[in-house]
N, C-alpha and C positions, 0 to 999 in steps of 0.2 A: 798478187796475179799469181797463180800456181801454174806452171806449164809441166807436162811430163815430159821427160827426155828422150823420150822417142817420139816426140809431136815434131818432127822435122820442119813441117810446115811452119808452125808457129816461131820455130826456133829461127829457122829463115828468113822471117819477115821481122825480127828483131836483131837480127844481124844487119838486115839492109837497114833499117831505121837507123841504128847506131853509126852504120858508116855515112849513110846520106846526112842526117839531121844533124848529129852531134859529132860525124869527124872523129869517130872510134874505129881505130883498125885493130879488129881482131886477129889478124892474120899476121903472123911472126915471119919477117921477111928472112930471117937466117933460117928457119924451119922450110920455106919455101926452096930457100937456095940450096939447102941440103937433098932435097926430094930430086930438085932438077939434077943435080949431079948423079944422084942415085939413080934415076930413070931417063940417063939420056940414051937415047937409041943408040949411038955407037959405043956403048958398051956390050951391046950385043951383037956387034958385026963381026967380031974375030975375036973367039971361034963362032960362028953364024950361028944363031939360035932364031928361026924364022917366027916361032910362037910368043917368047918375050920379044923379039922386036916389035911385034904386032901390039903386043900390052905397052910398051915403052914409048912407042910413036902415041899412042892415044893419051896416057897419061903427062909426056913431055908438052903436047899440044894443051891439053887441059891447063897445066901449070904454066905456060906461056903466053895465055889469052890474058888480056885487058879485063880486069874485072872480076878477079878471082873471087868465090865465096868460100867462107867458111867450111860450109856444107861438101864444096866440090873438092877442097884440100883435104878434108877428113875420107873423102872417098877414095882420092888418091893414094892418101896415106895406106887405106886399107888394101886397094889393089897392087900396090907395090910390094906388098908381102909376097906375090905371086913370082917375082921376080928373083 
């Protein structure tokens, strides 16, 4: 079975099946922790930066939720480049 790397829907399904049926975790907890520290909204309060604070709040919320998917993690990494 061949899946194009841009076929995000199929990749998400495979990731979910890997986690649910095989107990495989594709998310590196160290990577998540580093991102949480990097996007922590407190980093953008002093000096205050409203635009970056809004982005940081969104990303921090995504990373802090239970059931984070690999695709969400990749999206957070991409958006974190704006900070």
